[in-house]
C-alpha positions as CSV (number, residue, x, y, z in Angstrom):
1,M,-71.8,-5.2,52.6
2,A,-70.4,-2.0,51.2
3,K,-70.0,-3.6,47.8
4,N,-73.6,-4.8,47.8
5,T,-74.9,-1.4,48.8
6,L,-72.8,0.2,46.0
7,Q,-74.3,-2.3,43.4
8,E,-77.8,-1.5,44.6
9,L,-77.3,2.2,44.3
10,Y,-75.8,1.8,40.9
11,M,-78.7,-0.3,39.5
12,R,-81.3,2.0,41.0
13,N,-79.8,5.1,39.3
14,E,-79.0,3.4,36.0
15,K,-82.7,2.8,35.1
16,S,-83.6,6.5,34.8
17,R,-80.7,8.2,32.9
18,G,-80.7,10.4,29.8
19,R,-77.6,10.9,27.7
20,K,-75.5,13.6,29.3
21,P,-71.7,13.7,29.7
22,H,-70.9,10.8,31.9
23,I,-68.2,11.5,34.5
24,L,-66.7,8.8,36.7
25,A,-65.1,10.2,39.9
26,L,-62.5,7.9,41.5
27,L,-61.8,8.6,45.2
28,T,-58.9,7.7,47.4
29,S,-57.9,9.1,50.8
30,H,-55.1,11.4,51.5
31,M,-53.3,13.4,54.2
32,I,-54.2,16.7,52.4
33,G,-56.6,17.8,49.8
34,M,-59.7,15.9,50.8
35,E,-61.9,18.9,51.7
36,P,-61.3,20.6,48.3
37,G,-62.1,17.3,46.6
38,F,-65.4,16.9,48.4
39,S,-66.2,20.6,47.8
40,Y,-65.6,20.2,44.1
41,L,-67.8,17.2,43.8
42,Q,-70.6,19.0,45.6
43,K,-70.4,21.8,43.0
44,L,-70.4,19.4,40.1
45,I,-73.8,17.9,41.0
46,Q,-75.2,21.3,39.9
47,E,-73.9,20.8,36.4
48,D,-75.8,19.1,33.5
49,I,-73.8,15.9,33.7
50,T,-74.2,12.4,35.0
51,L,-71.7,12.0,37.9
52,R,-70.9,8.6,39.3
53,M,-68.6,7.7,42.1
54,A,-66.3,4.9,43.0
55,A,-64.0,4.6,46.0
56,E,-61.0,2.4,46.8
57,E,-61.8,-0.3,49.3
58,E,-59.4,1.3,51.8
59,M,-61.4,4.5,51.7
60,L,-64.6,2.6,52.3
61,T,-63.2,1.2,55.5
62,Q,-62.3,4.7,56.7
63,F,-65.6,6.3,55.7
64,P,-69.1,4.6,55.8
65,L,-70.8,4.9,52.5
66,E,-73.5,7.0,54.1
67,E,-70.9,9.5,55.1
68,L,-69.3,9.6,51.7
69,V,-72.8,10.3,50.2
70,F,-73.2,13.2,52.6
71,L,-69.6,14.6,52.0
72,T,-69.9,14.4,48.2
73,G,-73.7,15.2,47.9
74,N,-74.0,12.3,45.5
75,D,-75.7,8.9,46.0
76,D,-74.7,7.5,42.6
77,W,-72.0,5.0,43.5
78,I,-70.4,2.1,41.7
79,S,-68.2,-0.6,43.2
80,A,-64.8,-0.3,41.6
81,S,-64.8,-4.0,41.0
82,L,-67.8,-3.5,38.6
83,I,-65.9,-1.2,36.3
84,N,-64.9,-3.4,33.4
85,D,-64.0,-2.4,29.9
86,Q,-67.5,-2.3,28.7
87,L,-68.7,0.0,31.5
88,L,-65.6,2.2,31.2
89,D,-66.5,2.8,27.5
90,H,-69.7,4.6,28.7
91,F,-67.8,7.3,30.5
92,D,-66.6,10.5,28.8
93,D,-64.3,11.7,31.5
94,I,-62.5,10.2,34.5
95,L,-62.2,12.6,37.5
96,L,-59.6,12.3,40.3
97,P,-60.9,14.8,43.0
98,I,-58.3,13.6,45.6
99,L,-54.8,13.3,44.2
100,S,-52.9,11.4,46.9
101,F,-49.1,10.8,46.9
102,S,-49.5,7.1,46.6
103,L,-51.9,7.4,43.6
104,I,-49.4,9.8,41.9
105,T,-46.6,7.3,42.5
106,D,-48.5,4.3,41.3
107,L,-49.7,6.2,38.2
108,L,-46.1,7.2,37.3
109,T,-44.8,3.7,37.8
110,L,-47.8,2.2,35.8
111,N,-48.8,0.0,38.8
112,E,-51.7,-1.7,37.1
113,Q,-52.1,-4.0,40.1
114,R,-53.9,-1.2,41.9
115,P,-57.5,-1.2,40.7
116,L,-57.9,2.6,40.5
117,V,-54.6,2.9,38.5
118,R,-55.7,0.2,36.1
119,I,-59.0,2.0,35.4
120,I,-57.1,5.3,34.9
121,L,-54.5,3.8,32.6
122,K,-57.2,2.0,30.5
123,A,-59.1,5.3,30.2
124,L,-56.0,7.1,29.0
125,L,-55.1,4.4,26.5
126,K,-58.7,4.5,25.2
127,G,-58.3,8.2,24.6
128,K,-60.6,9.4,27.4
129,R,-60.0,12.6,29.3
130,V,-58.7,12.2,32.8
131,T,-58.9,15.3,35.0
132,A,-57.3,15.6,38.5
133,L,-57.9,18.3,41.1
134,K,-54.3,19.2,42.0
135,A,-54.8,20.5,45.5
136,G,-53.6,17.2,47.1
137,G,-50.4,17.1,45.0
138,D,-49.3,20.7,44.4
139,P,-46.9,21.8,47.2
140,F,-47.0,25.4,45.9
141,S,-50.8,25.8,46.0
142,Q,-52.5,28.3,48.3
143,Y,-54.4,25.4,50.0
144,W,-51.1,24.0,51.3
145,K,-50.2,27.4,52.7
146,L,-53.6,27.6,54.4
147,K,-53.0,24.2,56.0
148,G,-49.5,25.2,57.1
149,M,-47.9,22.5,55.0
150,D,-45.8,24.8,52.8
151,K,-42.7,24.8,55.0
152,G,-41.0,21.6,53.9
153,P,-37.6,21.2,52.3
154,D,-37.2,22.7,48.8
155,L,-36.0,19.3,47.5
156,L,-39.3,17.6,48.7
157,K,-41.4,20.4,47.1
158,R,-39.4,20.2,43.8
159,K,-39.9,16.5,43.7
160,L,-43.6,16.7,44.3
161,N,-43.9,19.5,41.7
162,G,-41.9,17.4,39.2
163,Q,-44.4,14.5,39.7
164,M,-47.2,16.9,38.8
165,A,-45.4,17.8,35.6
166,E,-45.0,14.0,34.8
167,L,-48.8,13.5,35.3
168,K,-49.4,16.2,32.6
169,M,-47.1,14.3,30.2
170,L,-49.1,11.2,30.8
171,G,-52.1,13.2,29.5
172,I,-53.8,14.0,32.8
173,R,-55.4,17.4,32.9
174,L,-54.7,19.2,36.2
175,I,-57.1,21.8,37.5
176,D,-57.6,24.1,40.5
177,L,-60.6,24.1,42.8
178,N,-62.1,27.3,41.1
179,D,-61.3,26.3,37.5
180,G,-64.2,25.9,35.2
181,T,-63.9,22.5,33.4
182,D,-65.4,21.5,30.1
183,F,-67.1,18.2,30.4
184,T,-68.9,18.2,27.1
185,V,-68.9,14.9,25.3
186,Q,-65.9,14.8,23.0
187,Q,-65.8,13.1,19.6
188,M,-63.6,10.1,20.0
189,K,-61.5,8.7,17.2
190,K,-63.2,5.5,15.9
191,T,-61.4,2.2,16.3
192,V,-60.6,0.6,12.9
193,I,-60.7,-3.2,12.7
194,S,-58.5,-4.2,9.8
195,D,-57.5,-7.5,8.2
196,E,-54.3,-7.3,10.3
197,T,-56.3,-7.0,13.5
198,V,-58.2,-10.2,12.7
199,R,-55.1,-12.1,11.7
200,F,-53.4,-11.1,15.0
201,A,-56.5,-12.4,16.9
202,Y,-56.2,-15.7,15.0
203,L,-52.5,-16.0,15.8
204,S,-53.4,-15.3,19.5
205,K,-55.7,-18.4,19.3
206,L,-58.9,-16.3,19.7
207,D,-62.2,-17.4,18.2
208,Q,-63.9,-14.1,19.1
209,L,-62.9,-10.5,18.5
210,T,-64.7,-8.1,20.8
211,V,-64.7,-4.5,19.5
212,P,-66.2,-1.3,20.8
213,K,-69.6,-0.1,19.5
214,G,-69.1,2.3,16.6
215,A,-65.8,0.7,15.4
216,I,-65.1,0.7,11.7
217,I,-64.7,-2.9,10.4
218,T,-63.2,-3.0,6.9
219,P,-64.8,-5.4,4.3
220,L,-61.5,-7.3,4.1
221,A,-61.5,-7.8,7.9
222,R,-65.0,-9.2,7.7
223,D,-64.0,-11.6,4.9
224,T,-60.9,-12.7,6.9
225,A,-62.9,-13.2,10.0
226,K,-65.3,-15.4,8.1
227,E,-62.4,-17.4,6.5
228,L,-60.7,-17.9,9.9
229,K,-64.0,-18.6,11.7
230,I,-63.6,-15.7,14.1
231,D,-66.8,-14.0,15.4
232,I,-66.7,-10.2,15.6
233,I,-68.7,-9.1,18.5
234,L,-69.7,-5.4,19.1
235,L,-69.9,-4.2,22.7
C-alpha cells in the first residue's frame, strides 16, 4: 500500500516540473539525529530546487507516509524500488539527512545488498555529489551534547569520529545543520564510448550497449558496433 501511494505521488508531481537542481533525499531511521534531519528538509523546500524523497521500507513501517510528509514538509515521494539507473541519472545530488550508524557501517563495507547503500554507491561511482547531514554520526557535535549523549567512552567516540573521516574519503560531503549548501547543477564529465568499450560488450555477449544521454561515442566505436551487430542505445 505504501509503495502504491509513493508511486502515485511521484507520477503526480513528475508531470509539472521545470529543470532545477534535482535532489534525492534518502531517509532511514536512527536513535539520534532525526529531528535535525527533518528540520533541514523543511528548510530545503524554500530553496529553488526540486527535492524528492525516498525512505527505507523499515522506516515506512515505523512512520505512516502521511506523517513523513508532515515531518519533512514535502509530498514528493518515490519508492526506493523505483530508483533504477535511468532515474538516478536525473538527480544532481543525493542527500542523506539522517546518518544512522547502520547506514555508515554498510557504506564503509560497501554492502550493496542494502537498497539505499546500492543507490548511494552508484551515485558516487557516477560522479554525483552525495551530501550527508552529520548530526546523527558526529559524537562531538553540539546536538549530541544537547541530547545528553556525549558522555560515552573515548574509544567509542573516536571510532565514530573515524568512521566520519572514512565517509569523507569515500567522497561524501558532510555538513552541519546550519551550513549553507550549494546545490547548483554541476557540469558532469561526459562518458566516452570507445572501440574498446564496444569490444568489451561483445566479449560479454551483449547485443545492446546502453549509454547515458550526452555520452560521446567515437566514430570508431560506431563502426565497431555496426560490425559486431551491437545496438548502441541512449538513455
